[in-house]
N, C-alpha and C positions, 0 to 999 in steps of 0.2 A: 906826604900830604894828600896826594891824589888818591891813595888807597883808602885813607880815612874818609875823604869826601865820597868816594865810590860806595863804601860800605854804608855810610850814612844815607845816601840816596836810595840804595837798595832797601834798607830798613824802612825808610819813609814810604817807598813804593809798596812794600808788603803791608805796612800799617794801613795805608789808604785803601789798598785792595781789600783788606778785611773790614775796615771801618764802614765802607759803603754797602756792605752786605749784612751788617748787624741788624737785629730786630729793631733796636731803638732808632737807628738811622733811617731804615726803610719806612718805618712807621711815620717818622717826622716828615719825610718827603711825600708819603702817601696822603697824609692829611692836608698838605699844602698844594700838591699837584692834582689831587682828585683823579679825574679820568685820564689825565695826561701821564699819570704814574705808569700806565701800560708801556710807555716808551723808556722807562727807567733802565730796564735790563739792556736794551740796545745801546743806550748812551754809556752805561757802565762798561760794557764790552769794548766800545770804541775808546773810552778813556783809558782802560787798562792796556789796550794794544798801543795806543798813541804814546803812552808814557814809558812802556817797557822797551820798545824798540830803540829809542835813543840811548838808553842805559846799556843795552846789549852792544850797540855799536861802539859807544865810548870805551867800554871796558876792553873791547877787542883791539883798540888802537893803543892801549897803554902797554909798553914793553916791560918785561920783568922776568925774573928767574922762574924756572919750572920747579914746582914744589915736589911733585911725585913724577919722577922720570919714567918714561915708558920702557918696558922690557917686552920681550916676545910674549911672556905669560900675561903681563898686565894689559898689553894690547888686545889679546884674545879675550881676557876677562872684561875689558872695557866694552868691546863690541857686543859681547854676549849680554852684558848688563843693559846696554842701550836697546838691543833687540827686545829683551824681556820688558823693559819699561815702555817701549812703543806698543807692544802687544797689549800690555795691561791698560794703558791709557786709551788705545783705540777701542778695545773691547768694552771698557767702561763708558766711553763716549757714546758708542752706538747702543748702549743699554739705556742711556738717558732718553728723554724726550728732546730730540735735537732742536726742534723748533722752539721749545721753552727755553733751552740753554741759550739760544741766540736772541731770545726776546720776541720772536715772531708770534708764538702762540698767545702771548699776553696782548699783543696788538689786535690779533684776530678776535680774541675773546672780548676785548673792549668794543670792537665793531659789532659783534653779535650779542653784546651785553651778557656774556657768560662769565662765570667765576672760575678761575683756575684753582684746582685742588691739588696740593702736593701729595705725591704718592711715593711709596717705598718700593724700589726695584730690588728683587731678589734673584734676578736672572744672571747667568754667566758668572763673571768675577764677583758680582755683588753677593753671591752665595758662598764665597770663600772669604772675602774681607768686606767690611762695610764701606771702605773708602779706597777702592782700587785706583782711582784717578790720582789721589794724593800719594799712594804707595808708588805708583809708576813714576810720578813726578820726582819723588825723593830719590829713587834709584837712578833716574835719568840725570839729575844734577850731580849726584855723587859720582856717577861714571864719568861725566864731563870734567870733573876735577882732576882726573888722572891725565897727566901730560899737559895740563893747562898752565899758562903763565900766571904769575901771582895775582894780577888783577882779576882775571877770569876765575881763578881758583877761589878767591874771596867772594866774588859775586855768586858763583854756583853754590858755595857753602851756605851763604845767607839764604838762598832760595831753597836749599835742601832742608835747612832748619825750619824755614817757613812752612814747608809741606807738612812737617810733623806738628807744628803749632796749629796750622790750619785744620789738620785732621781732628785734633782735640776740640778746637773751637766749633767746628762744623758739627761734630758729634753731639756736643752739649746743646747747640742751637736746635738741632733736629729733635733731640729728646724733649726739649722744652716745648717746641711747637707741635709735635705729633703725639706726645704723651705715651700712653700705654702700648700703642701699636709699635712704636719705635723701640721701646724698652724690651719688648718681646724679641724684636729683631736683634737688639744688643745681646740678649741672652743666647741667641741661636748662632750668631756669626761674629767672629772677632773683629776688632776695630781696624787694625793695621797689619799685623803679622798673621799669615795664613795658619789655620789649624785644620788639617785635612780630616782629622777624626770627627770634628764638628761638622764639616761639610758632608761626610757620609751619613752622620746622624740626621742632619737637616734634610737630606735627600730621602732617607728612609721614612721620615715623618710625612713628607709630601706624598710618598707612595701609599702609606697607610691611610692617609686621609682620602685619597682617590678611591681606594678599595672600600 
């Protein structure tokens, strides 16, 4: 029963995490909050953190059998995958506008009466895949499933699936909001799985444009 409740809570968390970023939801809040909407991202981050930590703690306290038992090979594979995922997520994070990610830029723009304009980053890992943060997150949770007790295994599995669903949902949202600019980006860079031939072609085009 605990496992079912845990999975249900993780699915609910994933749903709410996505729900509060949909265009319809943010538009609804924007119309009602008006200038105070500048604080929306900050409260969203606080809400996400405050709700995910108890779930992570609770699943760590539930005993259960280990689904994928560790061997020397799997242990090495697990840590290599974790390192790769951290590199991907860190590289992607610092390619973002960090202040916008945490909601600070929105508050500053409100004070200065400026409008934040969404931009497409094509630097670093964003020139290899369109969603390196989600890819890193998926690899991270899949790696954590190795050697994890059943409760943690299920939680990490739900989060890994959510990373894939989140990638698709985010990609559609950006295409809808940014239009042709993002569609060109979609044609140049793969969504989730790296295609290094495309990366070389993308770099070549940039060089040709400079010349």
